[in-house]
N, C-alpha and C positions, 0 to 999 in steps of 0.2 A: 401726234403725227405732224410733222412740219410739211409745208407744201409750197410749190412754186405757184405764185399767183399769176394767172394769165388773162384775166378779164374782170369786168365789173362785178359779175355775180360771185366769182371766187374771192375777189378783193373784199366784198362786203362780209362774206363768211369769215375770212381771215381777220378782218377788223374786229368782229365780235370775239374771236379767239384771243386777239391781242388785248382786249379789254377784260379777259379772264372768264369768258362765258362761251358755251356752245351756242351756235346760232340756231334759232327756232325759225324754220321756214314754214310760214303759214300757207296752207293749201286752200285756194279758192275752188271749191268743188260743189256743184249744185245738187248732185244726186250720188248716193252711195248704193251700189248694187245690193249691198247687204242691209243697209239701214233705211233706204228710201230717200225721200225728199229731205235735203239738209237745209235748204234756204228757209223754209217755213215762214214765207212772207218777207224775208229780208232781201234787200237789194245787194247783189254781190259786189258792185263797184264801191258802194258806200261802206260795206263791211271791210273790203280791202283797205280803204282809207282809214277806217277805225283801227285795224290791226297794225298798220304802219304807225299810227299814233300811239299804239301800245308798245312800240319799239321794234317791230319786225324790220330787219335790215334788208330782207329780200322777200319775195312772194313766189309762189308757184300758182299757175292757173291751168286747170284741166279744160282742154278744148274739145275732147271727144264728146260727140253729141248723143249717140244712140244709147250708151250704157251709163254715162256720167252726166248727161244733161248740159254739157258745155258747148262752146262754139268759138270759132276764130274771132267773131265779133266781140265776144266777151273779153278776150285777151286784149284786143285793140282798145276797147273802152277803158279797161283797167290800166293799161300802159299809159293812157292819156290822163288818168286820174291821179296816179301816184308817181312819186319820183324815187323809186327804188328799183333795182334790177329784178326782172321777172323771168322765171323758168316756165317754158311751155311744156305741159304734160299731155301727151297724146300717144297714139300708136303710130309713130313715125316710121314709114316704110319706104319712102322714095324721096328723091332730091327736090321735087316740086314742093313737098311739104316743108322742107328746110327753107326754101326760098320764101315761102309764105310766112314762116316763122319770123324771119328777119323783117319782112314787110309789116308784120303785126306789131313789131316793137319789142320782141323778147330779147333778152340778153343771153339766155341759155336755153337748151333744148334737151329733153329726155330722149335717150336712145336705149331701148329695152333689148337686152341680149336674148331674152327668151323668145322673142317674136320674129327674129330675122336670123338668117344664117351668118356665119362668120364673114363671108365675102361681102355681103350686103352691109353688115355692121361696120366693117372696115371702110367701105366706100362712103357710107353716111357720115362716119366720124371725120374722115378727111375733108369731105365737102363742107361740113359744118365749120371746121377750122378755116377753110378757104373763105367762107362767108362771114367770118368774124363773129360767129355765135358759139358760145361755149357748149360743147357736148358733155352732158352728164350721162355716163354709161351706167345703166342699172343692171345689177347682177343678183342672182339668188343661189348660186352654187359655187363651189371652189373652182370648178373648171371655168366658169364665166369670169370669176375674179381674176384668174390667171390670164385669160385672154384679154381682159381690160388692161392688164399690165403690159402685155405685148403691144397693145395699141398706143401705149404711152399716155393713157388717160390720166388727166389731172383732177377730174371730178368723177368720183365713183359713188354710186348709191347702192345700198343693199336694201332690196325690198323684203321686208320681214313677212310679207304675205304673198300668196300665190297669184300673180297677175293673170295666169292662164285660166283661173277660176274667178277672175274679176275681184280678187281680194275678199272673197266670201269666207275664207278660213279664219282661224283665230291666232295666226302667227304673231310673234312679238319680237322684241329686241334681242332675244337669245340668238336669233339667226345672225344679227350683226356681230354679236360677241363671238360666234363660231367662225365667221369668215374674216373678221377684221385683221387677223395676223397675216393674211395673204395679200393685203392691200399694199401697193407700192408706197414706199416711205415718203415720196414727194407728191402724193395725191391727197386731196381733201376727201374725207369719207363722210357720207351722209347716210343716216339710218332713216329709212322710209317706212311709214305705215306701222300700225300696231303700237304706237306710242300713246298710251292711255293715261299715264300718271307720271308725276315727277320721278318716281322710282324707275319707271321704264326709261325715261330720258337719262337718268343717272347710269343705268346699266349700259346703255349704248355709248355714252360718253366715256365711261370708265374703260370700255373696250377699245376706245380710240377714235370714236366718231367726233368729227368737227362740228357737225350739225345734225339736227333731227327735223324731219319733214312731217308735219302734223296737219291732218285735215279733219276727219270725221269727229274725233274727240273734241276739237275746238267747237265745231258746229253744234254738237250735242250738249255742250256744257251750259249750265244755268247762267254762268257769267263768263263769256268768252274771253274778256280781257284778263280776268283773274286767272283763268286756265292758261292763257298764253304766258303770262308772267311766271306762273309756277313751273313751267317747263324750261325756263331759261336757267339751266343749272350751271354752276361754276365748272370751269375746265382749266386744268393746269396748262400753261403755255408750252410745257415740255412733255405733254402727254404723248405717248407713243404706243402703237399696238404691238410692237415687237418686244419680246422678253429680253 
């Protein structure tokens, strides 16, 4: 899938694609509702720095506090620690949260179609553009994918798990494979969650994903760096989800 690059976050993903690889977006997440504490004594900003050293061209940082143990302060700290574009992951529902996202130093922000109505999603998408922060529209159904297309979304994420149950299910990249053909040809497609092995990354990339977003499996790995590098699968520059 080719894409119109519109910002630093997109450009970093496109740069990895140009080098022949799918981008691996390392997710800085303190707690998994399914797996519990992920840090296990590790310092998240230092871990973020380590992952950038392993080759991560971008990061995502979960700032939701109650269920995922994150915070806006965590994002601010990591943005000051590393020199790569950062995606803010949270349940963004209003414009003040977008304004905060910019102030914290994020280059992109997650907008989840499943948690807001279409009118609100449209308003948030347009305001993010106005604020010069790239909106990543997250979808999990064909209807949501089609609506992301009507928004003109240039960054689209497929959540392979059910965000409404806080990703406690066992979904995998087969959801990305099922929805990828509906993605706009000029969008960057990201497969989110449920990427546990290089084979999972390969399935998503073969379906047309430009990037995979990986959190829990990195934090649970015996060797985080080796796990990160194993997920950086090759991707043809002319990959396309359309038959």
